[in-house]
C-alpha positions in Angstrom: -19.1 19.8 75.8 -16.0 20.9 77.6 -13.6 23.6 76.4 -11.0 20.9 75.6 -13.4 18.8 73.6 -14.6 21.8 71.6 -11.0 22.8 71.0 -10.1 19.3 70.0 -13.0 19.0 67.5 -12.2 22.4 66.0 -8.5 21.6 65.7 -9.2 18.2 64.1 -11.6 19.9 61.5 -9.0 22.6 60.8 -6.2 20.0 60.4 -8.4 18.0 58.0 -9.1 21.1 55.9 -5.4 21.9 55.8 -4.4 18.4 54.7 -7.1 18.5 52.0 -5.8 21.9 50.8 -2.3 20.5 50.7 -3.4 17.5 48.7 -5.2 19.8 46.3 -2.1 21.9 45.8 0.4 19.0 45.8 3.2 19.4 43.3 2.5 17.6 40.0 4.5 14.5 39.2 7.8 15.1 37.4 7.8 14.5 33.6 9.2 11.5 31.7 12.0 12.3 29.2 12.5 10.3 26.0 15.5 10.7 23.7 14.4 10.8 20.1 17.8 9.7 18.5 16.9 10.3 14.9 14.8 13.4 15.4 17.5 15.4 17.4 15.0 16.1 20.1 13.7 15.1 23.5 10.0 14.3 24.2 8.7 15.5 27.6 5.7 13.2 28.6 3.1 14.1 31.2 2.6 10.9 33.4 -0.9 11.9 34.3 -2.5 12.8 31.0 -0.1 10.5 29.2 0.6 12.9 26.3 3.7 14.6 25.0 3.5 18.1 26.4 6.8 19.4 25.0 9.5 18.6 22.5 13.0 20.0 23.2 15.3 20.6 20.3 18.6 18.8 21.0 21.8 18.1 19.2 22.2 15.3 16.7 21.6 11.8 18.0 20.7 12.2 21.7 21.0 8.6 22.9 21.5 8.5 26.7 21.2 10.8 29.7 22.2 10.9 33.3 21.4 13.0 36.4 24.0 15.2 37.9 25.1 14.3 41.5 23.2 17.3 43.0 20.1 16.2 41.1 19.5 19.7 39.7 20.3 18.9 36.1 19.6 16.1 33.6 22.6 15.7 31.3 21.6 14.7 27.7 24.4 13.5 25.5 24.2 14.5 21.9 26.6 12.1 20.2 26.9 13.5 16.7 26.9 17.1 17.9 29.7 16.5 20.4 27.8 18.3 23.2 26.0 17.9 26.5 22.7 19.6 27.1 21.7 20.3 30.8 17.9 20.3 31.5 16.0 20.9 34.6 14.5 17.4 35.5 11.3 19.0 37.0 10.5 21.8 34.6 12.1 20.5 31.4 13.7 23.9 30.8 17.2 23.9 29.1 19.8 25.3 31.5 23.0 25.2 29.3 24.9 23.4 26.6 28.5 22.3 26.9 30.3 21.8 23.6 33.5 20.0 22.7 32.6 16.7 24.4 33.6 14.3 21.6 31.0 11.7 20.7 29.3 11.3 24.1 27.2 8.2 23.2 27.0 6.8 26.8 27.7 8.7 30.0 27.9 8.1 33.8 29.0 9.9 36.9 31.1 7.9 39.5 29.4 7.2 42.8 31.9 9.4 44.7 30.9 12.3 42.3 34.5 13.1 41.3 34.5 11.6 37.7 32.4 11.8 34.6 32.9 9.2 31.9 31.7 9.0 28.4 31.9 6.3 25.7 32.7 7.5 22.2 30.8 4.9 20.2 31.9 6.0 16.8 35.4 7.2 17.7 36.6 4.2 19.7 37.6 5.7 22.9 36.5 6.3 26.5 36.9 9.8 28.0 37.4 10.4 31.7 36.6 13.9 33.0 37.2 15.5 36.4 33.9 16.9 37.8 34.0 19.7 40.3 30.3 20.0 40.7 29.8 22.3 37.8 32.5 21.9 35.2 34.2 19.2 33.3 37.9 18.9 32.7 39.3 16.1 30.5 41.7 13.9 32.5 42.4 11.2 30.0 41.3 9.9 26.7 41.7 6.1 26.5 41.8 4.2 23.2 39.7 1.0 23.9 38.5 -1.2 21.1 35.9 -1.1 18.3 32.7 0.7 19.2 32.6 1.3 23.0 28.9 1.0 23.9 27.8 1.1 27.6 29.5 1.9 30.9 29.3 0.8 34.5 31.3 2.1 37.4 31.7 0.0 40.6 30.4 1.3 44.0 34.0 2.2 45.1 34.5 4.5 42.1 37.7 2.6 41.3 36.9 0.8 38.0 35.0 1.7 34.9 33.7 -1.2 32.7 32.8 -0.7 29.1 31.5 -3.1 26.4 33.0 -3.1 22.9 30.0 -3.5 20.7 31.8 -4.5 17.4 34.9 -6.2 18.8 32.9 -8.4 21.2 34.8 -7.5 24.3 34.5 -6.2 27.8 37.2 -3.9 29.1 38.0 -2.6 32.6 39.7 0.8 33.3 41.3 1.9 36.5 39.9 5.3 37.4 42.8 6.4 39.6 45.5 5.8 37.0 43.2 6.1 33.9 44.7 2.9 32.4 43.3 -0.3 31.0 43.3 -3.1 33.6 42.2 -5.9 31.3 40.1 -6.8 28.3 38.0 -10.0 27.9 36.2 -11.6 24.9 32.4 -11.7 25.1 29.5 -13.1 23.1 28.1 -11.3 20.0 27.4 -7.5 20.1 27.7 -6.8 23.9 25.6 -3.7 24.8 24.5 -2.7 28.3 26.4 -3.8 31.4 25.0 -4.0 34.9 27.0 -4.5 38.2 25.6 -6.2 41.3 25.6 -4.1 44.5 28.4 -6.2 46.0 30.6 -5.4 42.9 31.2 -9.1 42.4 29.3 -9.8 39.2 28.7 -8.0 35.9 25.8 -8.8 33.6 26.4 -8.1 29.9 23.5 -8.0 27.4 24.3 -9.6 24.1 22.4 -7.9 21.4 23.7 -10.3 18.8 22.6 -13.4 20.9 19.6 -14.5 22.9 20.5 -13.7 26.4 23.2 -12.3 28.8 26.5 -13.3 30.1 27.5 -13.1 33.8 31.1 -12.5 34.8 32.8 -12.7 38.2 35.0 -9.6 38.4 36.2 -9.9 42.0 39.6 -11.3 41.0 42.4 -10.0 38.9 40.8 -11.3 35.7 37.1 -11.7 34.8 35.6 -15.1 34.8 32.5 -16.2 32.9 30.1 -17.7 35.4 27.0 -18.4 33.4 24.8 -17.4 30.5 21.1 -16.9 30.8 18.7 -17.1 27.9 16.3 -14.1 28.1 15.3 -13.5 24.5 16.9 -12.4 21.2 18.6 -9.1 21.2 19.2 -8.7 24.9 20.1 -5.1 25.2 19.5 -2.7 28.2 19.2 -3.2 32.0 17.2 -1.5 34.7 17.3 -2.5 38.3 14.1 -3.2 40.0 15.2 -1.3 43.2 15.1 -4.2 45.7 18.8 -5.1 45.4 18.0 -8.4 44.1 16.3 -8.2 40.6 17.1 -6.4 37.3 15.1 -6.1 34.1 16.7 -6.6 30.7 15.0 -5.6 27.4 15.1 -8.1 24.6 15.0 -5.9 21.5 14.5 -8.6 18.9 12.2 -10.9 20.9 10.0 -7.8 21.9 10.0 -8.9 25.6 11.5 -7.8 28.9 12.9 -10.3 31.3 13.2 -10.0 35.1 16.4 -11.6 36.5 17.1 -12.6 40.0 20.9 -11.8 40.3 21.3 -13.7 43.6 20.2 -17.0 42.1 21.1 -15.9 38.5 17.8 -17.1 37.1 15.0 -15.5 34.9 11.9 -15.3 37.1 9.4 -13.3 35.0 8.7 -12.0 31.5 6.7 -9.1 30.1 5.6 -8.3 26.5 7.3 -5.2 25.1 6.4 -4.3 21.5 8.4 -2.8 18.7 12.0 -3.1 19.7 12.1 -2.4 23.5 15.3 -0.5 24.4 16.1 1.7 27.4 13.7 1.7 30.4 12.9 3.5 33.6 10.7 2.3 36.5 8.0 4.2 38.4 8.8 5.0 42.0 6.4 2.4 43.4 7.7 -0.3 40.9 4.2 -0.7 39.3 5.1 0.5 35.8 7.9 0.1 33.4 8.5 2.9 30.9 10.3 1.6 27.9 11.3 3.1 24.5 9.7 1.1 21.6 12.6 1.9 19.3 10.9 1.0 16.0 7.5 2.4 16.6 8.1 6.0 17.8 6.3 5.2 21.1 6.9 5.3 24.8 5.3 2.1 26.1 4.0 1.7 29.7 3.9 -1.9 31.1 2.0 -2.9 34.2 4.4 -5.2 36.2 1.5 -6.7 38.2 -0.7 -7.7 35.3 2.3 -8.1 32.9 0.5 -6.2 30.2 1.0 -3.1 28.1 -1.4 -0.5 29.4 -0.7 2.4 27.1 1.6 3.8 24.4 2.4 7.5 23.9 3.6 9.0 20.5 7.1 10.4 20.7 9.8 11.1 18.1 11.8 8.9 15.7 13.9 6.1 17.1 13.3 6.7 20.9 16.2 5.5 23.0 17.0 6.8 26.5 14.0 7.0 29.0 14.2 8.7 32.4 12.1 10.4 35.1 13.0 11.9 38.5 10.1 9.9 40.0 11.8 6.5 39.7 12.5 3.4 41.8 16.0 3.0 43.3 18.8 2.3 40.8 19.9 -1.0 42.6 
């Protein structure tokens, strides 16, 4: 055997050992966070052992959560405590709590990372904050309509859309001037809202109905394009990550529907027991993680077999679900 061959063989063996060592010491997957709205806590779930490994005390009624633009903090909105809790998305350690944020039921950062918006569900207003990368400064409080529910911000960071749960409306707010652009009537109990990547269409879940409404918002006024039957209590959206499909949870029907938003058709359905609410999706798109609102469970659904594969005990009235190891949001 030549020197080169001996060297090549030894190098290959050493490389194999190094790769094996790296695999052995690979970083563990990031946890799944579940908001326990009526327990004032957050469940931290291990996605390997599928158990709750930690429960973080939070403020009253933590409903929704959102990642900061630098991806270093998960912002948990405590609606009845008027506070935001910042948590490390990898270690689940609490970093800080910001108080004086009135009724932050729903929350969202703008794509340009300049604005932070909250919907005050019980106080009937939307708040727009300047975000400097660390701190929040209130820019404008906008009276909206009865019970603002969910928010969407377009890709240009120019318009905020918010559903009005108890006045059956959809409103649009201009971010630059912080003024209402328009309001439009919707079907019963509009909840979550999802915008297509081209900013042309908005999908609105009707929790008081049996499906969603689709609006063309490319003009000066919104135009209802179509309605899709998905199931009773259509509530929360989660993009599949392929820029073509989105899931919607049907909270009364106990199902999840997959919508093709290019053809505006329902293409698949999945069982989702006990009041499916907010969802996240594994990075490879294989599993849906959904809060079973009425059963104190995090439910895991296999998108290939379309079956529930496990349920994990969490707190009372689980709502928001999120993990750093997720599929793309569009």
